[in-house]
mmCIF file as gemmi writes it, N, C-alpha and C atoms, coordinates in Angstrom:
data_model
loop_
_atom_site.group_PDB
_atom_site.id
_atom_site.type_symbol
_atom_site.label_atom_id
_atom_site.label_alt_id
_atom_site.label_comp_id
_atom_site.label_asym_id
_atom_site.label_entity_id
_atom_site.label_seq_id
_atom_site.pdbx_PDB_ins_code
_atom_site.Cartn_x
_atom_site.Cartn_y
_atom_site.Cartn_z
_atom_site.occupancy
_atom_site.B_iso_or_equiv
_atom_site.pdbx_formal_charge
_atom_site.auth_seq_id
_atom_site.auth_asym_id
_atom_site.pdbx_PDB_model_num
ATOM 1 N N . MET Axp A 1 ? -2.307 1.408 -13.844 1 0 ? 1 A 1
ATOM 2 C CA . MET Axp A 1 ? -1.023 0.905 -13.435 1 0 ? 1 A 1
ATOM 3 C C . MET Axp A 1 ? -1.204 0.102 -12.143 1 0 ? 1 A 1
ATOM 4 N N . LYS Axp A 2 ? -0.519 -0.979 -12.03 1 0 ? 2 A 1
ATOM 5 C CA . LYS Axp A 2 ? -0.6 -1.82 -10.845 1 0 ? 2 A 1
ATOM 6 C C . LYS Axp A 2 ? 0.711 -1.774 -10.089 1 0 ? 2 A 1
ATOM 7 N N . LYS Axp A 3 ? 0.625 -1.921 -8.791 1 0 ? 3 A 1
ATOM 8 C CA . LYS Axp A 3 ? 1.794 -1.932 -7.916 1 0 ? 3 A 1
ATOM 9 C C . LYS Axp A 3 ? 1.795 -3.21 -7.094 1 0 ? 3 A 1
ATOM 10 N N . THR Axp A 4 ? 2.967 -3.627 -6.703 1 0 ? 4 A 1
ATOM 11 C CA . THR Axp A 4 ? 3.117 -4.789 -5.824 1 0 ? 4 A 1
ATOM 12 C C . THR Axp A 4 ? 3.409 -4.271 -4.422 1 0 ? 4 A 1
ATOM 13 N N . ILE Axp A 5 ? 2.666 -4.793 -3.445 1 0 ? 5 A 1
ATOM 14 C CA . ILE Axp A 5 ? 2.922 -4.434 -2.052 1 0 ? 5 A 1
ATOM 15 C C . ILE Axp A 5 ? 3.142 -5.711 -1.257 1 0 ? 5 A 1
ATOM 16 N N . THR Axp A 6 ? 3.901 -5.597 -0.193 1 0 ? 6 A 1
ATOM 17 C CA . THR Axp A 6 ? 4.142 -6.733 0.698 1 0 ? 6 A 1
ATOM 18 C C . THR Axp A 6 ? 3.645 -6.339 2.077 1 0 ? 6 A 1
ATOM 19 N N . VAL Axp A 7 ? 2.786 -7.162 2.646 1 0 ? 7 A 1
ATOM 20 C CA . VAL Axp A 7 ? 2.235 -6.886 3.967 1 0 ? 7 A 1
ATOM 21 C C . VAL Axp A 7 ? 2.322 -8.136 4.828 1 0 ? 7 A 1
ATOM 22 N N . ASN Axp A 8 ? 2.304 -7.938 6.12 1 0 ? 8 A 1
ATOM 23 C CA . ASN Axp A 8 ? 2.271 -9.045 7.072 1 0 ? 8 A 1
ATOM 24 C C . ASN Axp A 8 ? 0.939 -9.018 7.805 1 0 ? 8 A 1
ATOM 25 N N . ILE Axp A 9 ? 0.202 -10.11 7.718 1 0 ? 9 A 1
ATOM 26 C CA . ILE Axp A 9 ? -1.068 -10.231 8.431 1 0 ? 9 A 1
ATOM 27 C C . ILE Axp A 9 ? -1.081 -11.557 9.177 1 0 ? 9 A 1
ATOM 28 N N . ASP Axp A 10 ? -1.96 -11.655 10.167 1 0 ? 10 A 1
ATOM 29 C CA . ASP Axp A 10 ? -1.999 -12.9 10.943 1 0 ? 10 A 1
ATOM 30 C C . ASP Axp A 10 ? -2.585 -14.033 10.094 1 0 ? 10 A 1
ATOM 31 N N . ASP Axp A 11 ? -2.252 -15.237 10.475 1 0 ? 11 A 1
ATOM 32 C CA . ASP Axp A 11 ? -2.619 -16.423 9.698 1 0 ? 11 A 1
ATOM 33 C C . ASP Axp A 11 ? -4.127 -16.58 9.521 1 0 ? 11 A 1
ATOM 34 N N . LYS Axp A 12 ? -4.888 -16.354 10.594 1 0 ? 12 A 1
ATOM 35 C CA . LYS Axp A 12 ? -6.334 -16.547 10.523 1 0 ? 12 A 1
ATOM 36 C C . LYS Axp A 12 ? -6.954 -15.573 9.522 1 0 ? 12 A 1
ATOM 37 N N . THR Axp A 13 ? -6.564 -14.297 9.59 1 0 ? 13 A 1
ATOM 38 C CA . THR Axp A 13 ? -7.082 -13.3 8.654 1 0 ? 13 A 1
ATOM 39 C C . THR Axp A 13 ? -6.723 -13.69 7.223 1 0 ? 13 A 1
ATOM 40 N N . ASN Axp A 14 ? -5.506 -14.129 7.014 1 0 ? 14 A 1
ATOM 41 C CA . ASN Axp A 14 ? -5.05 -14.545 5.698 1 0 ? 14 A 1
ATOM 42 C C . ASN Axp A 14 ? -5.911 -15.674 5.142 1 0 ? 14 A 1
ATOM 43 N N . LEU Axp A 15 ? -6.108 -16.699 5.933 1 0 ? 15 A 1
ATOM 44 C CA . LEU Axp A 15 ? -6.873 -17.858 5.468 1 0 ? 15 A 1
ATOM 45 C C . LEU Axp A 15 ? -8.329 -17.514 5.182 1 0 ? 15 A 1
ATOM 46 N N . VAL Axp A 16 ? -8.942 -16.775 6.094 1 0 ? 16 A 1
ATOM 47 C CA . VAL Axp A 16 ? -10.349 -16.411 5.902 1 0 ? 16 A 1
ATOM 48 C C . VAL Axp A 16 ? -10.492 -15.504 4.679 1 0 ? 16 A 1
ATOM 49 N N . PHE Axp A 17 ? -9.598 -14.521 4.541 1 0 ? 17 A 1
ATOM 50 C CA . PHE Axp A 17 ? -9.669 -13.605 3.407 1 0 ? 17 A 1
ATOM 51 C C . PHE Axp A 17 ? -9.511 -14.361 2.087 1 0 ? 17 A 1
ATOM 52 N N . ARG Axp A 18 ? -8.545 -15.255 2.034 1 0 ? 18 A 1
ATOM 53 C CA . ARG Axp A 18 ? -8.325 -16.035 0.813 1 0 ? 18 A 1
ATOM 54 C C . ARG Axp A 18 ? -9.55 -16.897 0.478 1 0 ? 18 A 1
ATOM 55 N N . ASP Axp A 19 ? -10.16 -17.505 1.502 1 0 ? 19 A 1
ATOM 56 C CA . ASP Axp A 19 ? -11.345 -18.331 1.268 1 0 ? 19 A 1
ATOM 57 C C . ASP Axp A 19 ? -12.501 -17.498 0.723 1 0 ? 19 A 1
ATOM 58 N N . VAL Axp A 20 ? -12.744 -16.354 1.353 1 0 ? 20 A 1
ATOM 59 C CA . VAL Axp A 20 ? -13.856 -15.494 0.919 1 0 ? 20 A 1
ATOM 60 C C . VAL Axp A 20 ? -13.582 -14.938 -0.481 1 0 ? 20 A 1
ATOM 61 N N . ALA Axp A 21 ? -12.34 -14.531 -0.738 1 0 ? 21 A 1
ATOM 62 C CA . ALA Axp A 21 ? -11.983 -14.011 -2.062 1 0 ? 21 A 1
ATOM 63 C C . ALA Axp A 21 ? -12.15 -15.077 -3.128 1 0 ? 21 A 1
ATOM 64 N N . ALA Axp A 22 ? -11.764 -16.309 -2.816 1 0 ? 22 A 1
ATOM 65 C CA . ALA Axp A 22 ? -11.896 -17.407 -3.771 1 0 ? 22 A 1
ATOM 66 C C . ALA Axp A 22 ? -13.359 -17.692 -4.08 1 0 ? 22 A 1
ATOM 67 N N . ILE Axp A 23 ? -14.217 -17.592 -3.075 1 0 ? 23 A 1
ATOM 68 C CA . ILE Axp A 23 ? -15.645 -17.818 -3.289 1 0 ? 23 A 1
ATOM 69 C C . ILE Axp A 23 ? -16.216 -16.729 -4.191 1 0 ? 23 A 1
ATOM 70 N N . LYS Axp A 24 ? -15.831 -15.482 -3.924 1 0 ? 24 A 1
ATOM 71 C CA . LYS Axp A 24 ? -16.388 -14.365 -4.691 1 0 ? 24 A 1
ATOM 72 C C . LYS Axp A 24 ? -15.816 -14.276 -6.104 1 0 ? 24 A 1
ATOM 73 N N . TYR Axp A 25 ? -14.508 -14.412 -6.252 1 0 ? 25 A 1
ATOM 74 C CA . TYR Axp A 25 ? -13.848 -14.187 -7.543 1 0 ? 25 A 1
ATOM 75 C C . TYR Axp A 25 ? -13.368 -15.461 -8.234 1 0 ? 25 A 1
ATOM 76 N N . GLY Axp A 26 ? -13.448 -16.589 -7.552 1 0 ? 26 A 1
ATOM 77 C CA . GLY Axp A 26 ? -12.866 -17.812 -8.104 1 0 ? 26 A 1
ATOM 78 C C . GLY Axp A 26 ? -11.371 -17.803 -7.831 1 0 ? 26 A 1
ATOM 79 N N . GLU Axp A 27 ? -10.738 -18.942 -7.966 1 0 ? 27 A 1
ATOM 80 C CA . GLU Axp A 27 ? -9.316 -19.023 -7.635 1 0 ? 27 A 1
ATOM 81 C C . GLU Axp A 27 ? -8.419 -18.783 -8.837 1 0 ? 27 A 1
ATOM 82 N N . GLY Axp A 28 ? -8.925 -18.076 -9.828 1 0 ? 28 A 1
ATOM 83 C CA . GLY Axp A 28 ? -8.122 -17.774 -11.01 1 0 ? 28 A 1
ATOM 84 C C . GLY Axp A 28 ? -7.078 -16.708 -10.728 1 0 ? 28 A 1
ATOM 85 N N . LYS Axp A 29 ? -6.277 -16.445 -11.72 1 0 ? 29 A 1
ATOM 86 C CA . LYS Axp A 29 ? -5.204 -15.471 -11.602 1 0 ? 29 A 1
ATOM 87 C C . LYS Axp A 29 ? -5.775 -14.089 -11.228 1 0 ? 29 A 1
ATOM 88 N N . GLY Axp A 30 ? -5.18 -13.488 -10.224 1 0 ? 30 A 1
ATOM 89 C CA . GLY Axp A 30 ? -5.554 -12.133 -9.832 1 0 ? 30 A 1
ATOM 90 C C . GLY Axp A 30 ? -6.694 -12.012 -8.843 1 0 ? 30 A 1
ATOM 91 N N . TYR Axp A 31 ? -7.212 -13.132 -8.345 1 0 ? 31 A 1
ATOM 92 C CA . TYR Axp A 31 ? -8.36 -13.042 -7.441 1 0 ? 31 A 1
ATOM 93 C C . TYR Axp A 31 ? -8.024 -12.325 -6.136 1 0 ? 31 A 1
ATOM 94 N N . LEU Axp A 32 ? -6.82 -12.539 -5.604 1 0 ? 32 A 1
ATOM 95 C CA . LEU Axp A 32 ? -6.441 -11.839 -4.372 1 0 ? 32 A 1
ATOM 96 C C . LEU Axp A 32 ? -6.296 -10.34 -4.61 1 0 ? 32 A 1
ATOM 97 N N . GLY Axp A 33 ? -5.723 -9.966 -5.72 1 0 ? 33 A 1
ATOM 98 C CA . GLY Axp A 33 ? -5.574 -8.553 -6.053 1 0 ? 33 A 1
ATOM 99 C C . GLY Axp A 33 ? -6.914 -7.851 -6.168 1 0 ? 33 A 1
ATOM 100 N N . LYS Axp A 34 ? -7.874 -8.521 -6.817 1 0 ? 34 A 1
ATOM 101 C CA . LYS Axp A 34 ? -9.213 -7.937 -6.947 1 0 ? 34 A 1
ATOM 102 C C . LYS Axp A 34 ? -9.851 -7.751 -5.579 1 0 ? 34 A 1
ATOM 103 N N . ALA Axp A 35 ? -9.756 -8.779 -4.744 1 0 ? 35 A 1
ATOM 104 C CA . ALA Axp A 35 ? -10.37 -8.713 -3.417 1 0 ? 35 A 1
ATOM 105 C C . ALA Axp A 35 ? -9.695 -7.662 -2.54 1 0 ? 35 A 1
ATOM 106 N N . LEU Axp A 36 ? -8.367 -7.602 -2.598 1 0 ? 36 A 1
ATOM 107 C CA . LEU Axp A 36 ? -7.648 -6.595 -1.807 1 0 ? 36 A 1
ATOM 108 C C . LEU Axp A 36 ? -7.956 -5.187 -2.283 1 0 ? 36 A 1
ATOM 109 N N . THR Axp A 37 ? -8.048 -4.993 -3.579 1 0 ? 37 A 1
ATOM 110 C CA . THR Axp A 37 ? -8.395 -3.676 -4.115 1 0 ? 37 A 1
ATOM 111 C C . THR Axp A 37 ? -9.774 -3.258 -3.636 1 0 ? 37 A 1
ATOM 112 N N . GLU Axp A 38 ? -10.721 -4.183 -3.692 1 0 ? 38 A 1
ATOM 113 C CA . GLU Axp A 38 ? -12.072 -3.882 -3.207 1 0 ? 38 A 1
ATOM 114 C C . GLU Axp A 38 ? -12.057 -3.537 -1.717 1 0 ? 38 A 1
ATOM 115 N N . ALA Axp A 39 ? -11.339 -4.323 -0.933 1 0 ? 39 A 1
ATOM 116 C CA . ALA Axp A 39 ? -11.264 -4.088 0.51 1 0 ? 39 A 1
ATOM 117 C C . ALA Axp A 39 ? -10.585 -2.755 0.826 1 0 ? 39 A 1
ATOM 118 N N . MET Axp A 40 ? -9.512 -2.447 0.114 1 0 ? 40 A 1
ATOM 119 C CA . MET Axp A 40 ? -8.794 -1.196 0.358 1 0 ? 40 A 1
ATOM 120 C C . MET Axp A 40 ? -9.64 0.014 -0.036 1 0 ? 40 A 1
ATOM 121 N N . ASN Axp A 41 ? -10.348 -0.081 -1.16 1 0 ? 41 A 1
ATOM 122 C CA . ASN Axp A 41 ? -11.224 1.024 -1.573 1 0 ? 41 A 1
ATOM 123 C C . ASN Axp A 41 ? -12.342 1.249 -0.571 1 0 ? 41 A 1
ATOM 124 N N . PHE Axp A 42 ? -12.916 0.163 -0.054 1 0 ? 42 A 1
ATOM 125 C CA . PHE Axp A 42 ? -13.946 0.277 0.977 1 0 ? 42 A 1
ATOM 126 C C . PHE Axp A 42 ? -13.382 0.963 2.208 1 0 ? 42 A 1
ATOM 127 N N . TRP Axp A 43 ? -12.198 0.573 2.64 1 0 ? 43 A 1
ATOM 128 C CA . TRP Axp A 43 ? -11.564 1.154 3.817 1 0 ? 43 A 1
ATOM 129 C C . TRP Axp A 43 ? -11.296 2.643 3.606 1 0 ? 43 A 1
ATOM 130 N N . ILE Axp A 44 ? -10.803 2.996 2.425 1 0 ? 44 A 1
ATOM 131 C CA . ILE Axp A 44 ? -10.517 4.398 2.111 1 0 ? 44 A 1
ATOM 132 C C . ILE Axp A 44 ? -11.793 5.229 2.156 1 0 ? 44 A 1
ATOM 133 N N . GLU Axp A 45 ? -12.841 4.756 1.5 1 0 ? 45 A 1
ATOM 134 C CA . GLU Axp A 45 ? -14.113 5.491 1.491 1 0 ? 45 A 1
ATOM 135 C C . GLU Axp A 45 ? -14.648 5.688 2.904 1 0 ? 45 A 1
ATOM 136 N N . ARG Axp A 46 ? -14.602 4.645 3.682 1 0 ? 46 A 1
ATOM 137 C CA . ARG Axp A 46 ? -15.118 4.701 5.054 1 0 ? 46 A 1
ATOM 138 C C . ARG Axp A 46 ? -14.321 5.688 5.903 1 0 ? 46 A 1
ATOM 139 N N . ASN Axp A 47 ? -13.008 5.658 5.783 1 0 ? 47 A 1
ATOM 140 C CA . ASN Axp A 47 ? -12.174 6.524 6.602 1 0 ? 47 A 1
ATOM 141 C C . ASN Axp A 47 ? -12.128 7.956 6.089 1 0 ? 47 A 1
ATOM 142 N N . GLU Axp A 48 ? -12.204 8.158 4.788 1 0 ? 48 A 1
ATOM 143 C CA . GLU Axp A 48 ? -12.266 9.523 4.262 1 0 ? 48 A 1
ATOM 144 C C . GLU Axp A 48 ? -13.546 10.203 4.722 1 0 ? 48 A 1
ATOM 145 N N . LYS Axp A 49 ? -14.65 9.496 4.701 1 0 ? 49 A 1
ATOM 146 C CA . LYS Axp A 49 ? -15.923 10.065 5.141 1 0 ? 49 A 1
ATOM 147 C C . LYS Axp A 49 ? -15.852 10.436 6.605 1 0 ? 49 A 1
ATOM 148 N N . SER Axp A 50 ? -15.295 9.557 7.44 1 0 ? 50 A 1
ATOM 149 C CA . SER Axp A 50 ? -15.218 9.869 8.865 1 0 ? 50 A 1
ATOM 150 C C . SER Axp A 50 ? -14.278 11.036 9.107 1 0 ? 50 A 1
ATOM 151 N N . ASN Axp A 51 ? -13.207 11.174 8.308 1 0 ? 51 A 1
ATOM 152 C CA . ASN Axp A 51 ? -12.302 12.315 8.451 1 0 ? 51 A 1
ATOM 153 C C . ASN Axp A 51 ? -12.999 13.608 8.065 1 0 ? 51 A 1
ATOM 154 N N . VAL Axp A 52 ? -13.811 13.574 7.011 1 0 ? 52 A 1
ATOM 155 C CA . VAL Axp A 52 ? -14.56 14.764 6.597 1 0 ? 52 A 1
ATOM 156 C C . VAL Axp A 52 ? -15.533 15.149 7.703 1 0 ? 52 A 1
ATOM 157 N N . ASP Axp A 53 ? -16.209 14.165 8.275 1 0 ? 53 A 1
ATOM 158 C CA . ASP Axp A 53 ? -17.14 14.433 9.367 1 0 ? 53 A 1
ATOM 159 C C . ASP Axp A 53 ? -16.425 15.059 10.558 1 0 ? 53 A 1
ATOM 160 N N . LEU Axp A 54 ? -15.263 14.519 10.913 1 0 ? 54 A 1
ATOM 161 C CA . LEU Axp A 54 ? -14.511 15.056 12.046 1 0 ? 54 A 1
ATOM 162 C C . LEU Axp A 54 ? -14.042 16.48 11.78 1 0 ? 54 A 1
ATOM 163 N N . GLU Axp A 55 ? -13.588 16.752 10.574 1 0 ? 55 A 1
ATOM 164 C CA . GLU Axp A 55 ? -13.146 18.103 10.227 1 0 ? 55 A 1
ATOM 165 C C . GLU Axp A 55 ? -14.316 19.081 10.287 1 0 ? 55 A 1
ATOM 166 N N . ALA Axp A 56 ? -15.495 18.66 9.827 1 0 ? 56 A 1
ATOM 167 C CA . ALA Axp A 56 ? -16.683 19.519 9.879 1 0 ? 56 A 1
ATOM 168 C C . ALA Axp A 56 ? -17.064 19.819 11.325 1 0 ? 56 A 1
ATOM 169 N N . ILE Axp A 57 ? -16.98 18.821 12.194 1 0 ? 57 A 1
ATOM 170 C CA . ILE Axp A 57 ? -17.3 19.04 13.608 1 0 ? 57 A 1
ATOM 171 C C . ILE Axp A 57 ? -16.303 19.997 14.235 1 0 ? 57 A 1
ATOM 172 N N . LYS Axp A 58 ? -15.024 19.855 13.912 1 0 ? 58 A 1
ATOM 173 C CA . LYS Axp A 58 ? -14.011 20.779 14.431 1 0 ? 58 A 1
ATOM 174 C C . LYS Axp A 58 ? -14.308 22.216 14.009 1 0 ? 58 A 1
ATOM 175 N N . MET Axp A 59 ? -14.693 22.381 12.732 1 0 ? 59 A 1
ATOM 176 C CA . MET Axp A 59 ? -15.008 23.722 12.234 1 0 ? 59 A 1
ATOM 177 C C . MET Axp A 59 ? -16.225 24.302 12.952 1 0 ? 59 A 1
ATOM 178 N N . LEU Axp A 60 ? -17.239 23.48 13.166 1 0 ? 60 A 1
ATOM 179 C CA . LEU Axp A 60 ? -18.435 23.956 13.862 1 0 ? 60 A 1
ATOM 180 C C . LEU Axp A 60 ? -18.124 24.332 15.304 1 0 ? 60 A 1
ATOM 181 N N . ASN Axp A 61 ? -17.306 23.531 15.97 1 0 ? 61 A 1
ATOM 182 C CA . ASN Axp A 61 ? -16.935 23.831 17.356 1 0 ? 61 A 1
ATOM 183 C C . ASN Axp A 61 ? -16.107 25.098 17.445 1 0 ? 61 A 1
ATOM 184 N N . LYS Axp A 62 ? -15.265 25.347 16.445 1 0 ? 62 A 1
ATOM 185 C CA . LYS Axp A 62 ? -14.441 26.556 16.427 1 0 ? 62 A 1
ATOM 186 C C . LYS Axp A 62 ? -15.313 27.784 16.215 1 0 ? 62 A 1
ATOM 187 N N . GLY Axp A 63 ? -16.334 27.652 15.393 1 0 ? 63 A 1
ATOM 188 C CA . GLY Axp A 63 ? -17.234 28.768 15.121 1 0 ? 63 A 1
ATOM 189 C C . GLY Axp A 63 ? -16.799 29.545 13.893 1 0 ? 63 A 1
ATOM 190 N N . PHE Axp A 64 ? -17.677 30.438 13.475 1 0 ? 64 A 1
ATOM 191 C CA . PHE Axp A 64 ? -17.425 31.24 12.291 1 0 ? 64 A 1
ATOM 192 C C . PHE Axp A 64 ? -17.605 32.712 12.639 1 0 ? 64 A 1
ATOM 193 N N . ARG Axp A 65 ? -16.766 33.541 12.103 1 0 ? 65 A 1
ATOM 194 C CA . ARG Axp A 65 ? -16.928 34.987 12.25 1 0 ? 65 A 1
ATOM 195 C C . ARG Axp A 65 ? -17.633 35.466 10.994 1 0 ? 65 A 1
ATOM 196 N N . ILE Axp A 66 ? -18.883 35.851 11.152 1 0 ? 66 A 1
ATOM 197 C CA . ILE Axp A 66 ? -19.697 36.18 10.003 1 0 ? 66 A 1
ATOM 198 C C . ILE Axp A 66 ? -19.754 37.684 9.747 1 0 ? 66 A 1
ATOM 199 N N . GLY Axp A 67 ? -19.763 38.458 10.784 1 0 ? 67 A 1
ATOM 200 C CA . GLY Axp A 67 ? -19.881 39.898 10.569 1 0 ? 67 A 1
ATOM 201 C C . GLY Axp A 67 ? -19.225 40.673 11.693 1 0 ? 67 A 1
ATOM 202 N N . GLY Axp A 68 ? -19.287 41.997 11.588 1 0 ? 68 A 1
ATOM 203 C CA . GLY Axp A 68 ? -18.628 42.842 12.558 1 0 ? 68 A 1
ATOM 204 C C . GLY Axp A 68 ? -19.549 43.408 13.623 1 0 ? 68 A 1
ATOM 205 N N . ILE Axp A 69 ? -20.818 43.047 13.608 1 0 ? 69 A 1
ATOM 206 C CA . ILE Axp A 69 ? -21.762 43.592 14.589 1 0 ? 69 A 1
ATOM 207 C C . ILE Axp A 69 ? -21.583 42.859 15.916 1 0 ? 69 A 1
ATOM 208 N N . LYS Axp A 70 ? -21.352 43.635 16.96 1 0 ? 70 A 1
ATOM 209 C CA . LYS Axp A 70 ? -21.212 43.039 18.288 1 0 ? 70 A 1
ATOM 210 C C . LYS Axp A 70 ? -22.347 43.548 19.159 1 0 ? 70 A 1
ATOM 211 N N . ALA Axp A 71 ? -23.418 42.814 19.173 1 0 ? 71 A 1
ATOM 212 C CA . ALA Axp A 71 ? -24.586 43.19 19.954 1 0 ? 71 A 1
ATOM 213 C C . ALA Axp A 71 ? -24.566 42.445 21.282 1 0 ? 71 A 1
ATOM 214 N N . LYS Axp A 72 ? -24.903 43.152 22.33 1 0 ? 72 A 1
ATOM 215 C CA . LYS Axp A 72 ? -24.957 42.514 23.641 1 0 ? 72 A 1
ATOM 216 C C . LYS Axp A 72 ? -26.316 41.867 23.881 1 0 ? 72 A 1
ATOM 217 N N . GLU Axp A 73 ? -27.341 42.489 23.291 1 0 ? 73 A 1
ATOM 218 C CA . GLU Axp A 73 ? -28.685 41.968 23.475 1 0 ? 73 A 1
ATOM 219 C C . GLU Axp A 73 ? -29.386 41.863 22.136 1 0 ? 73 A 1
ATOM 220 N N . ARG Axp A 74 ? -30.367 41.013 22.083 1 0 ? 74 A 1
ATOM 221 C CA . ARG Axp A 74 ? -31.096 40.781 20.845 1 0 ? 74 A 1
ATOM 222 C C . ARG Axp A 74 ? -31.813 42.047 20.378 1 0 ? 74 A 1
ATOM 223 N N . ALA Axp A 75 ? -32.299 42.801 21.293 1 0 ? 75 A 1
ATOM 224 C CA . ALA Axp A 75 ? -33.041 44.011 20.958 1 0 ? 75 A 1
ATOM 225 C C . ALA Axp A 75 ? -32.194 44.992 20.153 1 0 ? 75 A 1
ATOM 226 N N . GLU Axp A 76 ? -30.911 45.007 20.376 1 0 ? 76 A 1
ATOM 227 C CA . GLU Axp A 76 ? -30.023 45.898 19.626 1 0 ? 76 A 1
ATOM 228 C C . GLU Axp A 76 ? -30.004 45.541 18.143 1 0 ? 76 A 1
ATOM 229 N N . LEU Axp A 77 ? -30.189 44.285 17.828 1 0 ? 77 A 1
ATOM 230 C CA . LEU Axp A 77 ? -30.191 43.847 16.447 1 0 ? 77 A 1
ATOM 231 C C . LEU Axp A 77 ? -31.537 44.105 15.76 1 0 ? 77 A 1
ATOM 232 N N . HIS Axp A 78 ? -32.596 44.132 16.545 1 0 ? 78 A 1
ATOM 233 C CA . HIS Axp A 78 ? -33.949 44.238 15.997 1 0 ? 78 A 1
ATOM 234 C C . HIS Axp A 78 ? -34.661 45.456 16.554 1 0 ? 78 A 1
ATOM 235 N N . GLU Axp A 79 ? -34.108 46.632 16.315 1 0 ? 79 A 1
ATOM 236 C CA . GLU Axp A 79 ? -34.74 47.859 16.825 1 0 ? 79 A 1
ATOM 237 C C . GLU Axp A 79 ? -36.013 48.117 16.057 1 0 ? 79 A 1
ATOM 238 N N . ARG Axp A 80 ? -37.048 48.465 16.788 1 0 ? 80 A 1
ATOM 239 C CA . ARG Axp A 80 ? -38.357 48.751 16.158 1 0 ? 80 A 1
ATOM 240 C C . ARG Axp A 80 ? -38.853 50.088 16.622 1 0 ? 80 A 1
């Protein structure tokens, strides 16, 4: 299913994007849609990955409670 969206971008970005899209896809019907879809998917992948990385770092900084043993010194854990 396809959707129509309306966006406002600056003139320079518009012109450069249209030129690059025309070179890659030709100026036939739907070339802007193809280029925008590719650009949006790239942006989503890039930002989803960075969000996953940030969430993982937050979890690591918070720490994990793994067990109930509260040892003050290492020797308590490794009695010989």
